[in-house]
N, C-alpha and C positions, 0 to 999 in steps of 0.2 A: 505492501499499500503505499510507501514510504515514496520509493522508487517513481508512482506513476503521480503522487504531489509533488514531487522533485521536477519529472520531466514538466507538469502543466507549468509551473512554476516557470521552468527556463523557456518555455514558448510563451507565455506572457509576458516575460522580460524582452524575447527576440522580437515581438511584433509591436513592441513599443516603440521598443528601439528601430526599427523600420518602416518609417513613416512614409508613404507613400505619397509623393508627390501628385498634385490634383495636373490634369490636362486638360484646360481650353481650346477649343475651334474657334476662332475669331471671323469672320467677314466684314468687311466694312464697303458699303457703297456711297459714291457720292449721288446728294439729289442737286448736283450742281457744281462746277469748278471742279478742279484738280488739287490732291491725285483722286481721281477716280475711284480706286478697289483697294481691297488690302486683304490679302489672306493670310492669316494666322496660325500658327496653334503657342502659344503661351503656359509656361509651366506656373502653377503655385505652391506655396505650401497649403497642407493641410490641418494648418491649426492657426486658429484667431490671430493677429497681435495687435500693438497697443490700441489701434484706432480701429477695433471694429469687423477687420480685412482680412485679406489672402496675401500674403505678400507673394510678387511675382519676382518670379525665381529665374526666370528663361524665355526669350521668344525667338521664334524661325518662322521663316513663312518671304511673302513679298509686298511689296505697294507696287503699281502699276509696273510688274518687272524686274523692280527692284530688290536683289536679294538683299532679305535682311540677315545682317552681318552678329546683331549680338543687343542683349536690352545693354543699357548705358544704365551703371549701379547706381544708384541710390547711399548716400553715406550716412542720410540721416533715415533711412527705415524706419518706421514707415511715416515716418513725417518730412511733406513738401520741401523740395530742396530746389536750388536756381542752379540750372548749368552752369557748367564753366565758361560758357562763352556769353552766358548773360540774356540767351534768346529764351529760356522754356523753367519755366516749374515745374516739375512733377514728384510723382510720389511711386511709383510702382508698386499699386495696390486694385485690387478687383475687392468689391462687396459682393457677396456669392449669397444676401440672405434677401429672400423675396428675389424679385428678377434680378437677373446678376448685372454689374455693370461696371466699368471700368470708373473711378474716380474720378473727379475734378481736383486736381493738374493733371493725373494719369500715366498712361504708359509711354517711356522714353527708352526710342533705340536708333539703331542706326544701321544705315543700309550698304552695301558693295561700293553704291558710286558716290560715296564720303556723306551723304545727304543723313540728315539726321531729323524723327520724325517724331511725334508726340501727338497720343491720338487720347482723347479724353471725351467724356461724356459733359455735356451743356443739363440734360435729365433722362427720363429712363429711354426714351424715343430719338432722341438729339445728339449727336455726336461730330465733333470737328477733329480733324484731321489737317497739321503742321507739317510742311518739311521746309527743312532750313539747310544752311552751310556757313560753320564756322567761317567768320572773315568775310562770308559774303551777304548774312542775314535770311531772313525768309524767303523762299524760292517758292510756295504754294499755296492755297489754303483750301477745304472744302467743307462741307457742312454735311451729314448723311446719316445714315442706318447703322446700325451694327447689328447681326446675331452672334448672340455669345452661348455657345453649347459647351457642358462637361461631357469630355470624352470620357463612354466606360458607363453609359445611361443609358436606357433601352428607350427612352425617346426627349426630345429635348424639353428645357424647361418653360412651366406653363400647360403642356399636354399629359402632366398625369405620369411622366415617368418614376420609376426606382433605381435606384444604384445598383451596380452590379457587385457584391462582393471580393475583396481585394482575397488576394491570395493566405497572406497571411489570417482572414477572417476562417476562411476555410479548413484553415491546419488547425486551428482553433478548434471551433466547431469536429474537425477530427477527431483532435484527440482527447476530447470531452466526450464524448460518444465512446471512444475507444476503454477510457477511464470507467465510466457508468457499466461498460461491460466486463472489464476486469474485476472491479469491486463484485459484481452479478455472482459473479461466476465464484469468487473466491468465497460469497457466502452460501451457495450452494454445496462447494466442497466441503466447510467446514461441519453446514448442517448434516451433512451423510456423513458423516465422522462422531 
């Protein structure tokens, strides 16, 4: 019995120590102006930060064909920070309670062209996407809409989807069922003797 309890404790510690990052699929479509579109994959932490959102830890994808080269890190995470060139204020936070939205001041990332991008929400349905280059200034700006869905959900937000369990949850479930079976088997063998 002691081995079963020790195994369950080890599994719980392992599962707690390996929190899975959340992946979000983001599609931006301009209602007029450039940039016209963005297709992004955003990684976030799974735990809420000090402002009640999820810290963004990575971004990939493209904006109007310009390949995203990475997230521009926020040294004051999760609080707003001014970019080194003074063009943008950003925080790299996603709020996922209710309908998920990027914060305002938003997501800040770079492209292969040397451009910087800032995507943020004005409200739950209107977003703005800016493109700039350090030393040059603002190059383009558009307003549009964002579709934001967490990868691994059966359906997108607002459509009644449920989450798919993570591998650690499956492992704990299987270990728990195995422990219950072992205890029941031991009780049966003790009762027979």
